[in-house]
N, C-alpha and C positions, 0 to 999 in steps of 0.2 A: 441442577440443584438450585433452589431459590436462595436469595440472600438471607432470608429469614432462617434457613436451615443451616447456614454456615456457622462454624465454630468461632466464638468471639476471639479476636486477636488483641485489640487495644482500644482504649478510650481516650478521647481528647476533650479537655475542658477549656472553655474560654468565655469571653463576654462580648456581646454586641454592644457597641457604644454609639454615641451621637454621630460619630463619623460614618457609621454604617446605615443611618436612617435613610429610608427610601429605596434601599437595595434589596434585591431578591436573595433568599438564602442559597439558592443553587449557584448564584454568581459569587457570593461572599465566601463560601466554604473553600473553593479552590484557591482564592486569594489568601485565606488564612492558613490553609494547609496545601502547599504547592504540590505535594505528592499526588493529590487528587485531580483528575480531569473533571470537567463540568458534567460529563455524562455519568461518570462514576458517582459524583456527588448527588446527582438526581436519583440514581438508583438507591443509594443509601437512604435518602430522604423518603422516597416512596415506600421503602421497606420498613419504615419506622425506626431507623437508627439514629434519628436526631431528636433530642429533647431540648426545648427552649422554655426556660423558667419551669423546668420539671415536667413539662407536658410534651407529648409527641407532636411533631410537626411533619406532616406527610405531603403537604402541597409544595411543589418545587417553586411555585410563584409567590410563596409567602414572603411578605415585605416586612422588614424590620422598621418599627415605628417607636420603639422605646428601648432603654438600656435593659438588657436581660442576660442572664448567664445561660450558657448552652453546654450540652454534652453530646459528643459525636462518637458513636461506636463504629469502628472499622473492623468488620469480621475477617477472619482468616480466609484466604482464597480457597474456594471449593475445588476439588480435583476435577480435571477435565476428563470427560468420558470418551477418551480416545487412547488406543493402545500404543505404547512406545514400540517402535520397530527399528531394528538394527539395519538401517539403510545407509550406504556410504554417502558422505557429504564432501563437496569440495569447499573447504574452508579457506577463505582469503585472509581473514583476520578474526581473532577472538581475544576478548579480555573479560574482566569480571562484569562489565556493563552491557556488552553487546557482542554480536557475532555477525560477520558478513559472509554470505554464502553465494557461490557461483552456481545457480540452479540450472540443471540440464533441461533442455526442451523435453516435454512429455510428462514432467512432474507437476502435479497440482499442488498449490501452496497450502490450502486448508481443506480438511475433509468436508464433503458435501454429498448429497444424494448421488449415488453412482460412483463416488470416489471416497469410500470410507477408510481406505488403507492406502499405503504407498505414497502418502503425501509428505510434503516438507515438514508439516507439524508432527506427523508420526516419527519422522527421523529426528527432529529436534528434541522431542520428549525423551527419546533414548539417549541422545548425545548430551543434553544439558542436565538431565536428571533433576536434581533439586533446584537448580538455578533457573527459575521461571518467573516471568512477570505475571502478577496477579491483578493488574490495573483494572481489568474489566469485571472483577469479582470472581474470576475463574483462573486457577493456576494453569498457565499456558505460556508457550513462547510468545513474546510480545510482537505479534505480526502487525507492524506499523503500516506496511504497504504491500502490495501484491503485484506480480506480473502474471500474464496469462499462462495457462498450462503449456502451450506450445511456443512460448517466448523463452529464450535462454538468457542467462546473465545474472546480474548482481542484485542482491536483496540484503537489507540490514534488518536484523531482528534484535529486539531489546531483551535483555536477561533480567532487568530490574524494573520496578515501577517507575523509578526516577528517570531512568534512561528512556523508557517508553514515553513518558510524558514529554521529555525534552525533545525527542525525535518527532513525536506527533505534532508538537508546536512548530518545528521547522518545516514539516510537510504542509501544515496549515498556512504558514506565511510564505510559502513557495521559495524558501531560502535553500532548500536541498538542490544540489546540482545533479542532474540526470541526463546523460547522453545515450542515445540508442543508435545502433547501426541498422539501417533498413535497406533492403533491395526492392526497388519498386519498378513497376512497368513504365517504360518510356523515360523521357528526360524532362524534368519540370522546367518551365519557363515562367519567371526568371529562375536561374539556378540557385538562388538564395532568397528565402522569404519567410513569411509567417502565415499560418492558417489559424483563423479564429472561427468560433461557432459553438454555441451551446450544444452539449451532448446529453441525450436522454434516450429512453427506450423508444424504439421505432414504433410508430402508431400502426404499422402494417404487420410487424413481426416482433412480438415481445421478447424473443430470444436474441434479437439484434439491437445494437445501439445505432443511433443516427443523429445527424445534426438537426436540431429542433428549433422552433421559433423563439423569438424574444419572450422572456418571462417563463420559459420552460427549460427543463433539464438543468445542467450545471455549466457554468462558464468554463471554456477550455481554450488553451493557447498552445500551439505547437510551432516551433521554429525549425526550418529545415535548411540544409546546405548540401549541394552536390559535392561529393568527394571524388567520384570516378564514373565517367560514362562507361556503359557496358553494351553488349549487343542486345538491342531492344529493351534495355533496362538501365537502371542507375543505382549506384551505391550512394545513399544519403546518410548524413548525420542529422538526427532529429533530437531536439532539445525541448524538454517539457517545462512549461511554467506551471502547469496544473497536472494532475494525475487522474484523469477520468477513465472509466472502463473502456477499453479498446480505443483509447484516444488517437494514437498514431494511425492505427488501422482505419478508423473512420475518417480522420482528417485527410489523409493522403488519398484515400479512395474518392473523397469528395472533390479532389483536385484532378481526378482522372488518372491518378498514378497509384493504384492499389498495390499492396505488398505481394510479391510473388509467393505462391503457395497458400495464400489465405483462403481457406475453404468457405468463409462467410462473406467477406467483402471484396475478394479479388479473383473470382473465377475467370480464367482466361483460356484461350485456345491457342492454336498455331504452334510454331516451333518451340516457344518457351514452355508451353504445357507438355509437349513431347519430351523436352529436356528434363523437366521436373520428374516425369515418370521414369525416364531412363536412369536417373541417379537416385531415385526413390526419395526425393525431397517432398515430404508430406506435411509441412507446417508453414506458417507464415514466416517470411524471412526477416526476423526481427530479433535483435540481440541487445540486451541492456549492458552497454560496454563500459560506462564509467559511472561512479557514484561518489558524491562528495557531500560532507556535512560537518557541522561543528560537534566534536565529541562531547557528549553530555558530562563527562567527568573532567577531562583535561582542559576543556574549552578551546582546544586547538583544532585547526582545520584538518580533516581526515579525508584523503582522496584514494579511491581504489579503482582498478581497471581490470578488465577481463579480455582475454584473447578470444577471437572468433572461434566457435566450436568447429569441429571437423566438417560437418555437413554444410555449414555456412561458407567455409573456405572452399569446399569443392564446388559449390554453386558459383562463387565468384570466379574460380578458375575456368569453369565451363563457359561463363558469359564474358570473359575478358576479351577485349578488342586486341587482336594480334597486331 
């Protein structure tokens, strides 16, 4: 449903003054109305919901050059065309602003082609009912970040627009604390280090991500630390400065230490491959173990942790050095 079709929710009136001269309207509106993200402001402008001096302004690059009154209409969020489903959720924490979920491996976060149902969003729509973020113009759980389908562990989801905006800003400035447990092939040398390298679509396979050259892709930084040597493998703690698609999987594979069970970046043979088949471990060995952020309402530090799931524990047991 387009923004123009949405039901009107509220109008905001204000005045652009000399202090705003030379600034773009898509930059000013989020400053004047903190509940708006810049992306949301741009959509509202493009859809004709901003009047300046009584006339529609639809160019996001419009620059303020004189003192003028403005009126901004913020429509009611349109319903998301996804069916709520009564799917059990492991809830680590929940309040009026947000919910922290311990996602099982195998669950897709957001519906997409081939995964229209059974996703975390389907489950959240049922669980949260009317308490949904509409920050993107659509009533939906505020998916601020994602983890891969076959990665287990912690996710925070916003239930209000204000919480969504506050959490998104923390992800953008890399102040969110995220630690992952990863089981990789071999033992990295040195046992503690940092992997950097821009990540973008592989030029050879568009379904894969890869480290790409300067000026391409997105900046990515992964810190790793050896926690326990294993038979032919290692248990690592990986800490993210950035959150790019498949970041840990790509970075560790680039070091020659792909994640066990990774069907895209870590195909291996030998005894470990046999072991994975014997215990039916069919996913990348990656678990989002801890998550920390500043709570958008209390402004206090919130820290959450998740135990290793059963399949991860079994793999560790099988690989443990006697």
